[in-house]
Structure formats: structure tokens, C-alpha cells
C-alpha positions in Angstrom: 0.0 0.0 0.0 1.4 3.3 -1.0 1.6 6.3 1.3 2.0 8.8 -1.6 0.1 9.9 -4.6 1.8 8.7 -7.8 0.7 11.9 -9.6 2.0 14.7 -7.3 3.9 12.7 -4.7 1.8 14.2 -1.9 1.6 12.1 1.3 -1.6 10.0 1.9 -4.0 11.5 4.4 -5.1 8.7 6.7 -8.1 10.1 8.5 -10.9 7.6 8.3 -13.4 9.8 6.4 -11.0 10.2 3.4 -10.5 6.5 2.8 -13.1 4.3 1.2 -13.7 0.7 2.3 -12.1 -0.7 -0.9 -8.8 1.1 -0.1 -9.3 4.0 -2.5 -8.4 7.4 -1.2 -8.5 11.0 -2.5 -5.4 13.0 -2.8 -6.0 16.4 -1.1 -3.3 18.1 -3.2 -4.3 17.2 -6.8 -7.8 15.9 -6.1 -7.4 12.5 -7.9 -9.0 9.4 -6.6 -6.3 6.8 -6.1 -6.2 3.1 -5.4 -4.4 1.4 -2.5 -1.1 1.5 -4.5 -1.4 5.3 -5.2 -2.3 4.9 -8.9 -5.1 7.1 -10.3 -8.4 5.4 -10.7 -10.5 8.6 -11.4 -9.4 12.2 -11.9 
């Protein structure tokens, strides 16, 4: 599991409300939706 966005290299924010149950998370710097590895799944 990546702790950084692959797009802008921002650190992953780990507060519970910003992480989906399937491991996807939103980068707060560039706004992309990323998978657990930090790859963009939706921009």
C-alpha cells in the first residue's frame, strides 16, 4: 500500500473519512481518486 500519490507525490492523508472501504483514497493536493497503490483510478 502506497503512502504517496503517484501523480503529485503528496503524502496520503489517513483520516478515516477520506479512505473508502475498498482502499481507494482521494489526494487532497491534486484531487485525484487513487487506489491502494497510489495509482489514479479517477481524476
